[in-house]
C-alpha positions as CSV (number, residue, x, y, z in Angstrom):
1,M,49.1,26.2,4.0
2,I,49.8,24.5,7.3
3,S,51.5,26.5,10.0
4,N,54.9,25.4,11.4
5,A,53.4,24.7,14.8
6,T,50.9,22.3,13.2
7,K,53.7,20.6,11.3
8,R,55.7,20.1,14.5
9,S,52.7,18.7,16.3
10,I,52.0,16.2,13.5
11,L,55.6,15.1,13.4
12,R,55.7,14.7,17.2
13,C,52.5,12.6,17.1
14,I,53.9,10.4,14.4
15,H,57.1,10.0,16.4
16,I,55.2,9.0,19.5
17,V,52.8,6.6,17.8
18,F,55.6,4.8,15.9
19,G,57.6,4.5,19.2
20,I,54.8,2.7,21.0
21,P,55.2,-0.6,19.1
22,I,58.9,-0.6,19.8
23,L,58.2,-0.6,23.5
24,G,55.8,-3.5,22.9
25,Y,58.6,-5.3,21.1
26,I,61.1,-4.7,23.9
27,Y,58.7,-5.8,26.7
28,S,56.9,-8.6,24.9
29,P,57.4,-12.2,25.9
30,F,60.5,-13.8,24.4
31,E,58.5,-16.3,22.4
32,E,56.6,-13.6,20.5
33,I,59.6,-11.5,19.5
34,P,60.1,-13.3,16.1
35,N,56.5,-12.4,15.1
36,Y,57.2,-8.6,15.6
37,A,60.8,-8.4,14.6
38,P,60.5,-7.7,10.8
39,V,57.8,-5.1,11.1
40,V,59.7,-3.3,13.9
41,R,63.0,-3.4,12.1
42,F,61.8,-2.4,8.6
43,V,58.9,-0.1,9.4
44,F,58.8,1.4,12.8
45,V,62.5,2.0,13.5
46,P,63.1,3.8,10.1
47,V,60.1,6.0,10.6
48,L,61.1,6.8,14.1
49,V,64.7,7.6,13.1
50,L,63.6,9.8,10.1
51,S,61.0,11.7,12.2
52,G,63.5,12.2,15.0
53,L,66.2,13.5,12.6
54,R,63.6,15.8,11.0
55,M,62.7,17.3,14.4
56,W,66.3,17.6,15.4
57,K,68.1,18.8,12.3
58,G,65.2,19.8,9.9
59,H,66.2,23.4,9.9
60,V,69.7,22.5,8.5
61,I,68.2,20.3,5.8
62,R,65.7,23.0,4.7
63,R,68.5,25.6,4.6
64,L,70.7,23.3,2.4
65,I,67.8,22.7,0.0
66,S,66.9,26.4,-0.3
67,K,70.6,27.2,-1.0
68,R,70.7,24.6,-3.7
69,S,67.6,25.7,-5.4
70,A,68.8,29.3,-5.3
71,Q,72.1,28.3,-6.9
72,Q,70.3,26.3,-9.6
73,D,68.1,29.3,-10.3
74,V,71.1,31.6,-10.8
75,A,72.8,29.0,-13.0
76,D,69.7,28.6,-15.1
77,N,69.1,32.3,-15.5
78,P,72.4,34.2,-15.8
């Protein structure tokens, strides 16, 4: 099992690596922007947003999921 510190480090690395192409997109020459736009919009930005949300509010999501699974277990086994 992977420790929480390792998970956080992996998530931070993913967040940083997927943020680098966005900087390239912003600072690239205007003529080259159409070449990068679809990849940045549909791959890099969603991954960056999801990893950022996971780092920011991941504890809330985990708590909601664990409450739901506990409620389902109680409903299944009265």
